[in-house]
C-alpha positions in Angstrom: 69.8 -4.4 -59.4 72.6 -3.0 -57.3 75.3 -1.0 -58.9 79.0 -2.1 -58.4 81.9 0.3 -58.5 85.3 -0.2 -60.1 88.6 1.7 -60.2 90.4 2.6 -63.5 93.9 4.0 -63.3 95.4 5.9 -66.2 98.6 7.8 -67.1 97.9 11.0 -68.8 99.4 12.6 -71.9 102.1 14.4 -69.8 103.8 11.1 -68.9 106.9 12.1 -70.9 107.5 15.0 -68.4 108.4 12.2 -65.9 111.3 11.0 -68.1 113.6 9.1 -67.4 111.5 7.7 -64.6 108.6 6.6 -66.7 110.4 5.7 -69.9 110.1 1.9 -69.1 107.3 2.0 -66.5 103.7 3.1 -66.7 103.2 6.1 -64.4 101.0 4.0 -62.0 104.1 1.7 -61.4 106.3 4.5 -60.1 107.1 4.4 -56.4 106.1 7.1 -54.0 106.1 6.8 -50.2 105.8 3.2 -49.2 104.1 1.9 -52.4 103.6 2.4 -56.0 101.1 5.0 -57.2 98.7 2.2 -58.3 98.9 0.6 -54.8 98.2 4.0 -53.2 95.0 4.4 -55.1 93.9 0.8 -54.5 94.4 1.3 -50.8 92.7 4.7 -50.8 89.5 3.8 -52.7 89.3 0.0 -51.9 87.7 -0.8 -55.2 88.3 -3.7 -57.6 90.6 -2.7 -60.5 88.8 -2.6 -63.9 91.9 -1.6 -66.0 95.1 0.4 -66.3 95.3 2.7 -69.3 98.9 3.4 -70.2 101.4 2.7 -73.0 101.0 -0.8 -74.2 104.7 -1.6 -74.2 105.2 -0.3 -70.7 102.2 -2.2 -69.4 103.3 -5.5 -71.0 106.7 -5.2 -69.3 105.4 -4.2 -65.9 106.1 -7.1 -63.5 104.3 -5.6 -60.5 101.0 -4.8 -62.2 98.1 -5.3 -59.9 95.5 -7.9 -60.7 92.3 -6.7 -62.4 88.8 -7.6 -61.2 87.8 -11.2 -61.8 84.3 -10.3 -63.2 83.3 -8.1 -66.1 81.2 -5.1 -65.0 77.7 -4.5 -66.2 76.9 -1.5 -68.4 75.2 0.3 -65.5 78.1 -0.2 -63.0 80.1 2.8 -62.0 83.7 3.6 -62.6 86.0 5.9 -60.8 88.7 6.8 -63.3 91.8 8.3 -61.6 95.0 10.0 -63.0 97.6 7.9 -61.2 100.0 11.0 -61.0 97.4 12.7 -58.8 97.8 11.7 -55.2 94.8 10.8 -53.0 93.7 13.7 -50.8 90.5 15.5 -49.7 89.4 15.6 -53.3 89.4 11.8 -53.5 86.6 11.7 -50.9 84.5 14.0 -53.2 85.2 11.7 -56.2 84.2 8.6 -54.2 80.9 9.9 -52.9 77.6 9.0 -54.6 76.6 11.5 -57.2 76.0 12.2 -60.9 78.7 11.7 -63.5 81.4 14.3 -63.3 84.9 15.2 -64.5 87.2 16.4 -61.7 89.8 19.0 -62.8 92.7 20.6 -61.0 94.8 23.3 -62.6 93.0 22.9 -65.9 93.9 19.2 -66.1 91.6 16.1 -65.5 92.6 14.2 -62.3 89.6 11.9 -62.1 86.1 11.1 -63.3 83.0 9.4 -62.0 80.9 7.8 -64.8 79.0 4.7 -65.9 80.9 1.8 -67.5 78.8 2.3 -70.7 80.3 5.8 -71.0 83.8 4.4 -71.4 83.1 3.0 -74.9 85.7 4.6 -77.1 88.0 5.4 -74.2 89.3 2.0 -73.3 92.5 0.9 -75.0 93.6 4.5 -75.8 96.5 4.4 -73.4 98.0 7.8 -72.5 95.3 9.5 -74.7 92.7 8.4 -72.2 92.6 11.9 -70.5 91.9 13.4 -73.9 88.9 11.1 -74.4 87.7 12.0 -70.9 87.7 15.7 -71.8 85.6 14.9 -74.8 82.8 13.3 -72.8 79.8 15.4 -71.8 80.5 15.5 -68.1 79.9 18.2 -65.6 83.2 19.7 -64.5 84.1 20.0 -60.8 87.1 22.1 -59.8 89.2 20.5 -57.0 92.6 21.0 -55.5 94.7 18.0 -56.1 98.5 17.4 -55.7 99.8 16.1 -59.1 103.2 14.7 -59.5 103.9 16.5 -62.7 107.8 16.6 -62.7 110.4 14.2 -61.3 111.4 16.6 -58.5 107.8 16.5 -57.3 108.3 12.9 -56.2 111.4 13.9 -54.1 109.7 16.9 -52.6 106.5 15.0 -51.6 108.0 11.7 -50.5 108.6 12.5 -46.8 104.9 13.4 -46.3 103.9 10.3 -48.3 106.0 8.1 -46.1 104.5 9.6 -43.0 101.0 9.1 -44.3 101.7 5.5 -45.4 103.6 4.3 -42.4 102.2 6.5 -39.6 98.8 4.7 -39.6 100.4 1.2 -39.4 101.0 -0.4 -36.1 104.7 -1.1 -35.3 105.1 -4.9 -35.1 108.5 -6.5 -34.9 108.0 -10.0 -36.3 111.4 -10.5 -37.9 114.7 -11.4 -36.3 116.2 -8.5 -34.3 119.6 -9.2 -32.6 120.0 -8.2 -29.0 122.7 -5.8 -29.9 120.6 -3.8 -32.4 119.2 -0.4 -31.3 115.5 0.3 -32.0 114.7 3.9 -31.1 111.0 4.6 -30.7 110.2 0.9 -31.1 106.5 1.5 -31.3 107.0 3.3 -34.7 109.1 0.5 -36.2 107.8 -2.5 -38.2 110.1 -5.4 -39.0 108.3 -7.9 -41.2 108.7 -11.7 -41.0 111.9 -13.0 -42.5 113.7 -9.7 -42.1 116.9 -9.6 -40.1 118.4 -6.7 -38.1 122.0 -7.5 -37.0 123.9 -6.4 -33.9 125.1 -2.8 -33.9 122.5 -1.8 -36.5 120.3 1.2 -35.5 116.7 1.8 -36.5 116.0 5.4 -35.4 112.3 6.3 -35.6 112.4 9.4 -33.5 111.8 11.6 -36.5 109.4 9.3 -38.3 108.2 5.7 -38.7 110.3 2.9 -40.2 109.2 -0.2 -42.2 111.6 -3.1 -42.8 110.1 -5.3 -45.5 109.9 -9.1 -45.6 113.2 -10.9 -46.0 115.2 -7.6 -45.8 118.6 -7.5 -44.2 120.1 -4.7 -42.1 123.7 -5.5 -41.5 125.9 -4.3 -38.5 126.9 -0.6 -38.6 123.9 0.4 -40.7 121.7 3.3 -39.6 118.1 3.7 -40.9 116.5 7.0 -40.0 112.7 7.5 -40.3 110.5 8.1 -42.0 111.9 5.3 -44.1 110.7 2.3 -46.1 113.1 -0.6 -46.8 111.4 -2.9 -49.3 111.2 -6.6 -49.3 114.5 -8.4 -49.9 116.5 -5.2 -49.8 119.9 -5.4 -48.1 121.4 -2.4 -46.2 125.1 -3.2 -46.1 126.4 -0.5 -43.9 126.2 3.3 -43.8 123.1 5.6 -43.4 119.7 5.6 -45.1 117.8 8.7 -44.1 114.2 9.5 -44.9 114.0 7.4 -48.1 112.1 4.8 -50.0 114.3 1.9 -51.0 113.2 -1.3 -52.6 112.3 -4.0 -53.3 115.4 -6.1 -53.8 118.0 -3.4 -53.6 121.6 -3.7 -52.3 122.7 -0.4 -50.8 125.5 1.0 -48.7 127.2 4.4 -48.0 124.9 7.4 -47.5 121.4 7.8 -48.9 119.2 10.7 -48.1 115.7 11.6 -49.1 115.7 9.5 -52.2 113.5 7.0 -54.0 114.8 3.7 -55.3 112.4 2.0 -57.7 113.9 -1.4 -56.9 116.3 -4.0 -58.1 119.2 -1.6 -58.0 122.7 -1.7 -56.5 124.9 0.7 -54.6 127.1 -1.6 -52.5 129.9 0.8 -51.7 130.5 4.2 -50.2 129.3 7.3 -51.9 126.4 9.8 -51.4 123.0 9.7 -53.2 120.7 12.5 -52.0 117.4 13.9 -53.2 117.5 11.6 -56.2 115.5 8.9 -57.9 117.1 5.7 -59.0 115.5 3.4 -61.6 115.4 -0.4 -61.8 118.5 -2.4 -62.6 120.8 0.5 -61.9 124.3 -0.2 -60.6 126.2 2.7 -59.0 129.9 2.0 -58.8 132.0 2.6 -55.7 132.1 6.3 -54.6 129.5 7.3 -57.1 128.2 10.6 -55.6 125.3 13.0 -56.5 125.4 16.7 -55.8 122.0 17.8 -54.4 122.8 21.4 -53.5 124.3 24.3 -55.4 127.3 26.2 -54.0 125.1 29.4 -53.9 122.2 27.5 -52.3 120.0 28.7 -55.1 117.0 27.0 -56.8 118.0 24.0 -59.0 117.2 23.8 -62.7 116.8 20.3 -64.0 116.0 18.8 -67.4 112.4 17.7 -67.9 109.8 17.9 -70.7 112.4 18.6 -73.4 114.2 21.5 -71.7 115.8 22.7 -68.5 113.3 23.9 -66.0 113.3 25.6 -62.6 112.4 23.0 -60.0 111.4 25.5 -57.4 113.6 23.9 -54.7 117.2 24.1 -53.7 117.6 20.4 -53.0 117.6 18.2 -56.1 120.0 15.4 -56.9 119.9 13.3 -60.1 117.1 11.4 -61.8 118.6 8.1 -63.0 116.8 5.9 -65.6 116.6 2.2 -65.6 119.6 0.0 -66.5 122.1 2.9 -65.9 125.7 1.9 -64.9 128.2 4.2 -63.3 131.9 3.5 -62.9 134.0 4.0 -59.8 134.2 7.6 -58.7 131.4 8.9 -60.9 130.1 12.4 -60.1 126.6 13.4 -60.9 125.7 17.1 -61.0 122.9 18.9 -59.2 119.7 18.4 -61.2 121.2 15.7 -63.4 119.2 13.5 -65.7 120.7 10.2 -66.8 118.7 8.4 -69.6 117.8 4.7 -69.7 120.7 2.4 -70.6 123.4 4.9 -70.2 126.9 3.9 -69.2 129.2 6.5 -67.6 132.6 6.0 -66.2 134.4 9.3 -66.2 136.0 9.0 -62.7 136.5 12.2 -60.9 134.8 14.4 -63.5 131.3 15.7 -63.2 129.0 14.0 -65.8 127.1 16.3 -68.1 123.9 17.6 -66.6 121.9 15.6 -69.1 122.8 12.3 -70.7 120.3 11.0 -73.2 119.2 7.3 -73.3 121.7 4.7 -74.4 124.7 7.0 -74.3 128.3 6.0 -73.3 130.3 8.7 -71.6 134.0 8.2 -70.6 134.7 11.5 -69.0 135.8 13.3 -72.1 133.5 12.2 -74.9 130.2 10.5 -75.5 129.1 8.0 -78.1 126.0 5.9 -78.7 125.8 2.7 -76.7 125.5 -0.4 -78.9 122.1 -1.9 -78.5 123.3 -5.5 -78.8 126.0 -5.0 -76.2 123.5 -3.3 -73.9 120.9 -6.1 -74.2 123.6 -8.7 -73.4 124.6 -6.9 -70.3 120.9 -6.4 -69.2 120.3 -10.1 -69.6 123.3 -10.9 -67.4 122.3 -8.4 -64.7 118.7 -9.6 -64.6 119.8 -13.2 -64.4 121.8 -12.5 -61.3 118.5 -11.7 -59.6 116.8 -14.8 -61.0 114.9 -12.8 -63.7 115.1 -13.3 -67.5 115.0 -10.5 -70.0 111.6 -11.4 -71.3 110.3 -10.7 -74.8 108.1 -7.8 -73.7 111.0 -6.1 -71.9 113.4 -6.6 -74.8 110.8 -5.2 -77.2 110.3 -2.1 -74.9 114.0 -1.5 -74.7 114.5 -1.8 -78.4 111.5 0.5 -79.1 113.0 3.1 -76.6 116.4 2.9 -78.3 114.7 3.7 -81.7 112.5 6.4 -80.3 115.4 8.2 -78.6 117.7 8.1 -81.7 117.0 11.6 -82.8 117.4 13.1 -79.4 120.6 11.2 -78.8 122.0 12.1 -82.2 121.4 15.8 -81.7 122.9 15.7 -78.2 126.0 13.9 -79.4 126.5 16.4 -82.2 126.2 19.3 -79.7 128.7 17.6 -77.3 131.1 17.0 -80.2 130.9 20.6 -81.3 131.5 21.8 -77.7 134.5 19.6 -77.3 136.0 20.9 -80.6 135.6 24.5 -79.4 137.3 23.7 -76.1 140.2 21.9 -78.0 140.9 25.0 -80.2 140.1 27.6 -77.6 
């Protein structure tokens, strides 16, 4: 009997270090390059998907989850289990070769395993504890060098190379509607999918890297897209410059965007700068919202992750903006900023705090807890404008995250109140 192979993707127990990006999404659903992490691994290994091991609530609310294999594997079939935060590389070829069961480890952490389906008993259904179960199995260890996206700034730092790898191998085919007055520089490196439209006086500049314009996307006049760049399906570029970024799907963007990742379904319809940042789903950035991505002394940026402020090891870091965040006109986000899920900030002309916890409400002088009922009503309206309902699984996930973040939010608000009182009486 021939042995079939399957792919299993998992998020590991360090998923919280990717907050706020992964608070509402399983790690395999995060965008990197021209696809999600899950899609990258499916393309790299070309195997049917057996399962995704991640938090149950995040999985239930994941709209773009890939389909699992139609047939159940036999006990003797083989599984390649992969940590979705590890990117495909030379080590993936080692994992995919025929050989005995093995656990692949990089920097002391499991990044993948090759084993029989029967060995997975007791591992399936464990979610982000799956890596701990893998460690407990009696598997030979193989040390490899793998790139692991451990912190939010790792996504920004590695995205250009990921875009080059994803788009560079694809033939440039212009199948959409490109107006005669549009400028396509290095046309052979530009793809315009069917249904997309590029208007007169728009510029697609692929001299520094390939460009992909997704199906039904719209590039209006006086928009410049500089490669490497991925504009997702249904996204609208409404004027301004998008440089070396991942945007989409279904975003509405204008102004200046540089070396950033937009998860999708987010808005920035007006002027303002977003650089070296990551923007979650259902975010709306008000007019002139601007991120700082470079310190005045050009030093290394410290950013909040894993429960404390950490050195990012790079001098270019903007903000990491969680899902359902809203910013008012003229909002200013600091270098290395972290804005939690569901936060509303509208302190025009004043830099927001470097860290805003989930479901906080900041008016430029003070912060209070966002009311969950009001937040859910707004979320329902926003999603309805894109033809999506706030479904039960998403509502349950948001409610659970509101409860889970209550202690963190309360401690932060008390600290902010004390600091404000000191300033008042100074």
